[in-house]
C-alpha positions in Angstrom: 129.4 92.3 99.8 130.3 95.2 102.2 129.5 98.7 100.9 132.4 100.8 99.4 132.7 104.6 99.0 129.9 105.7 96.2 130.9 106.3 93.0 129.8 108.5 90.1 127.8 106.9 87.4 127.6 108.9 84.3 126.1 107.8 80.7 128.5 108.0 77.8 127.9 110.7 75.3 129.5 110.6 71.8 131.1 114.0 70.5 127.9 115.1 68.9 125.8 114.5 72.1 124.4 110.9 71.2 123.7 108.9 74.3 123.5 105.0 73.1 122.8 103.6 77.0 120.1 106.3 77.4 118.3 105.6 74.4 118.7 101.8 75.3 117.3 102.1 78.8 114.5 104.2 77.4 113.4 101.5 75.0 113.1 98.9 78.0 109.8 98.1 79.4 108.8 100.0 82.6 109.6 96.9 85.1 112.9 96.3 83.3 113.7 100.4 83.6 113.0 100.0 87.2 115.2 97.1 87.7 117.8 98.5 85.7 117.7 101.7 87.9 118.1 99.8 90.9 121.2 97.9 89.6 122.7 101.3 88.6 122.2 102.3 92.1 124.1 99.2 93.5 127.1 99.9 91.0 127.1 103.4 92.3 127.0 102.0 96.0 129.6 99.3 95.6 131.8 100.5 92.8 134.6 98.1 91.5 133.7 95.7 94.4 130.4 94.8 92.5 130.0 91.2 91.7 127.8 88.6 90.0 124.8 88.4 90.0 124.7 92.2 89.5 128.0 92.6 87.3 130.8 90.7 85.6 134.0 91.7 84.1 134.3 91.0 80.3 137.6 92.0 78.9 139.6 95.0 77.8 138.6 96.9 80.9 134.9 96.4 79.8 132.4 95.2 82.3 128.5 94.3 82.0 125.7 95.1 84.6 123.4 92.3 84.4 119.7 93.0 84.5 117.1 90.0 84.7 113.3 90.8 84.7 110.6 88.2 83.9 112.7 85.9 82.0 114.4 88.8 79.9 118.0 89.7 80.3 119.5 93.1 79.6 123.2 93.8 79.6 124.5 97.4 80.2 128.3 97.5 79.1 130.5 99.9 81.5 134.1 100.8 82.2 135.7 102.4 85.3 137.4 105.8 84.7 140.1 106.3 87.4 138.9 105.8 90.8 135.6 106.8 91.7 133.7 107.1 88.4 131.8 104.2 86.2 130.8 105.1 82.6 127.9 103.2 81.2 128.3 103.1 77.5 125.9 101.0 75.5 123.3 98.2 76.1 121.3 95.3 74.6 118.8 92.5 75.3 120.8 89.3 75.6 119.3 86.4 73.6 122.2 83.6 73.7 124.6 82.4 76.4 127.3 84.7 74.9 127.6 88.5 75.1 127.9 89.7 71.5 131.4 90.5 70.4 130.0 93.5 68.6 128.6 95.0 71.5 131.8 94.6 73.4 133.8 96.3 70.7 131.4 99.1 70.6 132.0 99.6 74.4 135.6 99.2 73.8 135.6 102.1 71.0 133.5 104.5 73.4 136.1 103.9 76.3 138.8 104.9 73.8 137.1 107.9 72.7 135.9 109.0 76.4 139.9 108.6 77.5 141.0 110.7 74.6 138.4 113.3 75.1 139.4 113.6 78.6 143.0 113.7 78.1 142.2 116.7 75.7 140.2 118.5 78.2 142.9 118.1 80.9 145.5 119.5 78.5 143.4 122.4 77.8 143.1 123.0 81.6 147.0 123.5 81.8 
């Protein structure tokens, strides 16, 4: 995997300022937090060129960062917003072989909300 242009990684915040992915990361044990930071750095470096074992595409424009530490697996869901930006939405500890449908739907909802807010902000600039 050759390096690509650095991208910005942002943590999604709801309209009222709640940041679900930040709360999730803070809830992880210290070693898992450190590994998560490394995987986020890899996302920043490789952008949309990031592949397994660090990330995978799920569906509907939603991707997962894959974090493994000491037999535990965490997933952080995200999407790309235009070129050069990834938005981390939510995370969970993976306990089965499948990604929970409810977590993907939550990320999809956050993606739609974010895109709508950005469209409104762009209109306000005009």
